[in-house]
C-alpha positions in Angstrom: 0.0 0.0 0.0 1.3 3.4 -0.8 1.1 6.1 1.9 -1.1 8.3 -0.2 -4.0 5.7 -0.8 -7.2 6.4 0.9 -8.5 4.0 3.5 -12.1 2.9 3.0 -13.1 3.1 6.8 -15.4 0.1 6.9 -14.5 -0.9 10.5 -16.1 2.2 12.0 -19.7 1.6 10.8 -19.5 -2.1 11.6 -18.4 -1.3 15.2 -21.1 1.3 15.6 -23.7 -1.3 14.5 -22.3 -3.9 16.9 -22.4 -1.4 19.8 -26.0 -0.5 19.0 -27.0 -4.2 19.1 -25.1 -4.7 22.4 -26.9 -1.6 23.9 -30.3 -2.8 22.9 -29.5 -6.3 24.2 -28.4 -5.0 27.6 -31.5 -2.9 28.0 -33.7 -5.9 27.2 -31.6 -8.0 29.7 -32.1 -5.5 32.5 -35.8 -5.3 31.7 -36.1 -9.1 31.7 -34.3 -9.4 35.0 -36.5 -6.8 36.6 -39.7 -8.6 35.4 -38.4 -12.0 36.7 -37.6 -10.4 40.1 -41.1 -8.9 40.2 -42.7 -12.2 39.3 -40.7 -14.1 41.9 -41.6 -11.5 44.5 -45.4 -11.8 43.7 -45.3 -15.6 43.9 -43.6 -15.4 47.3 -46.2 -12.8 48.4 -49.1 -15.0 47.3 -47.5 -18.0 49.1 -47.1 -16.0 52.3 -50.8 -14.9 52.1 -51.9 -18.5 51.6 -50.0 -19.5 54.7 -51.5 -16.6 56.6 -55.0 -17.6 55.5 -54.5 -20.9 57.2 -54.9 -19.0 60.5 -58.6 -18.8 59.7 -58.8 -22.5 58.8 -57.1 -23.6 62.1 -59.2 -21.3 64.3 -62.4 -22.6 62.7 -61.3 -26.2 63.0 -60.5 -25.5 66.7 -64.0 -24.2 67.1 -65.6 -27.2 65.4 -63.5 -29.8 67.4 -64.3 -28.2 70.8 -67.9 -27.2 70.4 -70.6 -29.7 71.6 -72.4 -31.3 68.6 -75.8 -30.1 70.0 -74.6 -26.5 69.6 -73.8 -27.1 65.9 -77.4 -27.7 65.1 -78.1 -23.9 65.1 -76.3 -20.9 63.8 -73.6 -19.3 66.0 -72.9 -15.9 64.4 -70.4 -14.9 67.1 -68.1 -17.7 65.9 -68.8 -17.4 62.2 -70.8 -20.7 62.1 -73.8 -21.2 59.8 -75.8 -24.5 60.3 -76.7 -24.3 56.6 -75.0 -23.7 53.3 -76.8 -21.7 50.7 -75.9 -23.2 47.3 -76.7 -19.9 45.5 -73.9 -18.0 47.2 -70.3 -18.1 46.2 -67.2 -16.7 48.0 -67.5 -13.6 45.8 -71.0 -12.9 47.2 -71.2 -10.5 50.1 -74.0 -12.6 51.6 -71.6 -15.5 51.9 -69.4 -13.6 54.4 -72.3 -12.5 56.6 -71.3 -13.2 60.2 -67.7 -13.9 59.3 -65.1 -13.7 62.1 -62.2 -11.3 61.6 -58.7 -12.1 63.0 -55.4 -10.3 62.7 -52.3 -12.3 62.0 -48.9 -11.5 63.4 -48.0 -9.6 60.2 -51.0 -7.3 60.6 -53.1 -8.9 57.8 -56.9 -9.2 58.2 -58.1 -12.8 58.0 -61.8 -13.7 57.9 -63.4 -17.1 58.1 -66.8 -18.6 58.0 -68.0 -22.2 58.7 -70.9 -23.7 56.8 -72.5 -27.0 57.7 -73.5 -28.6 54.4 -77.2 -29.0 55.2 -80.3 -27.4 53.7 -81.9 -26.5 57.1 -80.7 -25.9 60.6 -81.5 -28.7 63.1 -80.8 -32.4 63.2 -79.2 -33.8 60.0 -81.8 -36.6 59.7 -84.9 -34.4 60.4 -88.1 -35.4 58.6 -90.1 -32.2 59.2 -88.8 -30.5 57.1 -86.7 -33.1 55.4 -83.2 -32.0 55.9 -80.7 -32.8 53.2 -77.1 -32.9 54.4 -73.9 -34.0 52.7 -72.8 -37.0 54.8 -70.2 -39.8 54.5 -70.3 -43.1 56.2 -67.3 -43.4 58.5 -65.2 -46.6 58.7 -65.7 -48.8 61.7 -62.7 -49.6 63.9 -60.2 -52.1 62.8 -60.9 -55.7 64.0 -64.7 -55.2 64.3 -66.6 -58.5 64.4 -67.8 -59.8 61.0 -71.5 -60.5 60.9 -73.1 -63.4 59.1 -73.2 -62.8 55.4 -70.5 -60.1 55.4 -67.4 -60.4 53.3 -64.4 -62.1 54.9 -61.9 -60.5 52.5 -59.1 -58.5 54.0 -59.9 -55.3 52.1 -63.6 -55.2 52.9 -65.1 -52.0 54.1 -66.9 -51.9 57.4 -68.9 -48.7 58.1 -70.5 -47.3 61.2 -74.2 -46.7 61.2 -73.6 -43.0 62.1 -72.4 -40.9 59.2 -70.0 -38.0 59.3 -71.4 -34.5 58.4 -69.5 -32.2 56.1 -68.5 -28.7 57.2 -66.9 -26.3 54.8 -64.5 -23.8 56.3 -63.7 -20.8 54.1 -60.9 -18.4 54.9 -59.8 -15.2 53.1 -57.1 -12.7 53.7 -56.7 -9.1 52.5 -53.0 -8.5 52.0 -51.2 -5.1 52.5 -50.5 -4.7 48.8 -54.1 -5.5 47.7 -53.6 -9.3 47.3 -56.5 -11.5 48.3 -56.4 -15.2 48.9 -59.4 -17.5 49.6 -58.8 -21.0 50.9 -61.3 -23.7 51.8 -61.2 -27.0 53.7 -63.8 -29.7 54.3 -64.0 -31.1 57.8 -66.0 -34.3 58.3 -67.3 -35.0 61.8 -70.0 -37.2 63.4 -73.2 -35.5 64.4 
Protein backbone atom coordinates (compact mmCIF):
# COMPACT_ATOMS: atom_id res chain seq x y z
CA UNK A 1 0.00 0.00 0.00
CA UNK A 2 1.29 3.42 -0.78
CA UNK A 3 1.15 6.13 1.88
CA UNK A 4 -1.13 8.29 -0.22
CA UNK A 5 -3.96 5.73 -0.79
CA UNK A 6 -7.25 6.42 0.91
CA UNK A 7 -8.55 4.00 3.48
CA UNK A 8 -12.13 2.90 3.05
CA UNK A 9 -13.10 3.08 6.81
CA UNK A 10 -15.39 0.06 6.86
CA UNK A 11 -14.49 -0.89 10.46
CA UNK A 12 -16.10 2.19 12.05
CA UNK A 13 -19.70 1.60 10.76
CA UNK A 14 -19.47 -2.12 11.64
CA UNK A 15 -18.36 -1.30 15.18
CA UNK A 16 -21.15 1.29 15.59
CA UNK A 17 -23.74 -1.28 14.48
CA UNK A 18 -22.32 -3.87 16.92
CA UNK A 19 -22.36 -1.36 19.80
CA UNK A 20 -25.99 -0.47 19.03
CA UNK A 21 -26.99 -4.16 19.06
CA UNK A 22 -25.15 -4.68 22.37
CA UNK A 23 -26.85 -1.61 23.89
CA UNK A 24 -30.32 -2.83 22.89
CA UNK A 25 -29.53 -6.33 24.19
CA UNK A 26 -28.35 -5.00 27.55
CA UNK A 27 -31.51 -2.87 27.95
CA UNK A 28 -33.66 -5.95 27.20
CA UNK A 29 -31.63 -8.05 29.66
CA UNK A 30 -32.11 -5.49 32.46
CA UNK A 31 -35.84 -5.29 31.71
CA UNK A 32 -36.13 -9.11 31.67
CA UNK A 33 -34.27 -9.42 34.98
CA UNK A 34 -36.54 -6.82 36.59
CA UNK A 35 -39.73 -8.59 35.43
CA UNK A 36 -38.39 -11.96 36.66
CA UNK A 37 -37.65 -10.42 40.06
CA UNK A 38 -41.14 -8.93 40.24
CA UNK A 39 -42.75 -12.25 39.28
CA UNK A 40 -40.74 -14.11 41.91
CA UNK A 41 -41.64 -11.49 44.49
CA UNK A 42 -45.36 -11.77 43.67
CA UNK A 43 -45.27 -15.57 43.91
CA UNK A 44 -43.58 -15.36 47.31
CA UNK A 45 -46.16 -12.80 48.45
CA UNK A 46 -49.07 -15.02 47.34
CA UNK A 47 -47.50 -17.98 49.12
CA UNK A 48 -47.13 -15.96 52.32
CA UNK A 49 -50.78 -14.86 52.09
CA UNK A 50 -51.92 -18.45 51.58
CA UNK A 51 -50.04 -19.53 54.68
CA UNK A 52 -51.48 -16.62 56.64
CA UNK A 53 -55.02 -17.56 55.51
CA UNK A 54 -54.47 -20.90 57.22
CA UNK A 55 -54.90 -19.05 60.53
CA UNK A 56 -58.63 -18.82 59.73
CA UNK A 57 -58.81 -22.52 58.84
CA UNK A 58 -57.05 -23.58 62.05
CA UNK A 59 -59.16 -21.29 64.25
CA UNK A 60 -62.38 -22.58 62.68
CA UNK A 61 -61.26 -26.20 63.04
CA UNK A 62 -60.50 -25.55 66.72
CA UNK A 63 -64.05 -24.20 67.13
CA UNK A 64 -65.58 -27.25 65.42
CA UNK A 65 -63.53 -29.75 67.41
CA UNK A 66 -64.27 -28.19 70.83
CA UNK A 67 -67.93 -27.23 70.41
CA UNK A 68 -70.59 -29.70 71.57
CA UNK A 69 -72.45 -31.29 68.64
CA UNK A 70 -75.82 -30.08 69.96
CA UNK A 71 -74.60 -26.49 69.61
CA UNK A 72 -73.77 -27.10 65.93
CA UNK A 73 -77.44 -27.70 65.10
CA UNK A 74 -78.11 -23.94 65.08
CA UNK A 75 -76.29 -20.87 63.78
CA UNK A 76 -73.62 -19.29 65.97
CA UNK A 77 -72.91 -15.90 64.37
CA UNK A 78 -70.43 -14.89 67.07
CA UNK A 79 -68.13 -17.71 65.92
CA UNK A 80 -68.81 -17.43 62.18
CA UNK A 81 -70.84 -20.66 62.12
CA UNK A 82 -73.82 -21.25 59.81
CA UNK A 83 -75.80 -24.48 60.29
CA UNK A 84 -76.73 -24.34 56.59
CA UNK A 85 -75.02 -23.71 53.29
CA UNK A 86 -76.79 -21.67 50.66
CA UNK A 87 -75.87 -23.19 47.27
CA UNK A 88 -76.69 -19.94 45.45
CA UNK A 89 -73.93 -17.98 47.21
CA UNK A 90 -70.28 -18.11 46.22
CA UNK A 91 -67.20 -16.75 47.97
CA UNK A 92 -67.53 -13.64 45.76
CA UNK A 93 -71.00 -12.88 47.15
CA UNK A 94 -71.20 -10.45 50.05
CA UNK A 95 -73.95 -12.59 51.63
CA UNK A 96 -71.57 -15.53 51.86
CA UNK A 97 -69.42 -13.63 54.38
CA UNK A 98 -72.31 -12.51 56.61
CA UNK A 99 -71.30 -13.24 60.21
CA UNK A 100 -67.65 -13.93 59.33
CA UNK A 101 -65.10 -13.74 62.14
CA UNK A 102 -62.19 -11.35 61.55
CA UNK A 103 -58.74 -12.09 62.97
CA UNK A 104 -55.42 -10.28 62.66
CA UNK A 105 -52.31 -12.35 62.01
CA UNK A 106 -48.87 -11.45 63.44
CA UNK A 107 -47.97 -9.60 60.21
CA UNK A 108 -51.02 -7.33 60.60
CA UNK A 109 -53.10 -8.92 57.83
CA UNK A 110 -56.88 -9.22 58.24
CA UNK A 111 -58.06 -12.82 58.01
CA UNK A 112 -61.76 -13.70 57.85
CA UNK A 113 -63.36 -17.12 58.13
CA UNK A 114 -66.83 -18.60 58.00
CA UNK A 115 -67.97 -22.17 58.71
CA UNK A 116 -70.91 -23.72 56.84
CA UNK A 117 -72.54 -27.05 57.66
CA UNK A 118 -73.52 -28.64 54.36
CA UNK A 119 -77.23 -28.96 55.15
CA UNK A 120 -80.34 -27.39 53.66
CA UNK A 121 -81.86 -26.52 57.06
CA UNK A 122 -80.71 -25.94 60.62
CA UNK A 123 -81.47 -28.66 63.14
CA UNK A 124 -80.84 -32.38 63.16
CA UNK A 125 -79.24 -33.82 60.03
CA UNK A 126 -81.85 -36.60 59.71
CA UNK A 127 -84.89 -34.43 60.42
CA UNK A 128 -88.07 -35.38 58.57
CA UNK A 129 -90.09 -32.22 59.23
CA UNK A 130 -88.82 -30.52 57.12
CA UNK A 131 -86.71 -33.11 55.37
CA UNK A 132 -83.16 -31.98 55.92
CA UNK A 133 -80.70 -32.83 53.19
CA UNK A 134 -77.12 -32.89 54.39
CA UNK A 135 -73.91 -33.99 52.74
CA UNK A 136 -72.76 -36.99 54.76
CA UNK A 137 -70.19 -39.76 54.46
CA UNK A 138 -70.28 -43.08 56.23
CA UNK A 139 -67.30 -43.43 58.48
CA UNK A 140 -65.25 -46.58 58.66
CA UNK A 141 -65.65 -48.78 61.68
CA UNK A 142 -62.74 -49.59 63.94
CA UNK A 143 -60.20 -52.13 62.80
CA UNK A 144 -60.89 -55.68 63.96
CA UNK A 145 -64.66 -55.24 64.27
CA UNK A 146 -66.61 -58.47 64.37
CA UNK A 147 -67.81 -59.82 61.03
CA UNK A 148 -71.53 -60.51 60.88
CA UNK A 149 -73.09 -63.45 59.09
CA UNK A 150 -73.20 -62.76 55.36
CA UNK A 151 -70.50 -60.08 55.41
CA UNK A 152 -67.42 -60.45 53.29
CA UNK A 153 -64.40 -62.05 54.92
CA UNK A 154 -61.89 -60.50 52.50
CA UNK A 155 -59.06 -58.54 54.05
CA UNK A 156 -59.89 -55.35 52.12
CA UNK A 157 -63.61 -55.21 52.88
CA UNK A 158 -65.11 -51.96 54.12
CA UNK A 159 -66.91 -51.87 57.43
CA UNK A 160 -68.93 -48.75 58.07
CA UNK A 161 -70.48 -47.32 61.20
CA UNK A 162 -74.20 -46.66 61.23
CA UNK A 163 -73.65 -42.99 62.12
CA UNK A 164 -72.45 -40.86 59.18
CA UNK A 165 -70.04 -37.96 59.30
CA UNK A 166 -71.43 -34.52 58.42
CA UNK A 167 -69.47 -32.24 56.11
CA UNK A 168 -68.51 -28.74 57.20
CA UNK A 169 -66.88 -26.27 54.80
CA UNK A 170 -64.46 -23.79 56.32
CA UNK A 171 -63.70 -20.82 54.09
CA UNK A 172 -60.95 -18.35 54.93
CA UNK A 173 -59.85 -15.22 53.11
CA UNK A 174 -57.14 -12.68 53.66
CA UNK A 175 -56.65 -9.11 52.53
CA UNK A 176 -52.96 -8.46 51.98
CA UNK A 177 -51.24 -5.12 52.50
CA UNK A 178 -50.50 -4.75 48.77
CA UNK A 179 -54.06 -5.53 47.66
CA UNK A 180 -53.60 -9.28 47.30
CA UNK A 181 -56.54 -11.46 48.28
CA UNK A 182 -56.40 -15.21 48.88
CA UNK A 183 -59.36 -17.50 49.57
CA UNK A 184 -58.82 -21.04 50.90
CA UNK A 185 -61.32 -23.73 51.80
CA UNK A 186 -61.20 -26.96 53.73
CA UNK A 187 -63.79 -29.67 54.25
CA UNK A 188 -64.04 -31.11 57.75
CA UNK A 189 -66.00 -34.31 58.33
CA UNK A 190 -67.30 -35.02 61.84
CA UNK A 191 -69.97 -37.19 63.37
CA UNK A 192 -73.25 -35.51 64.37
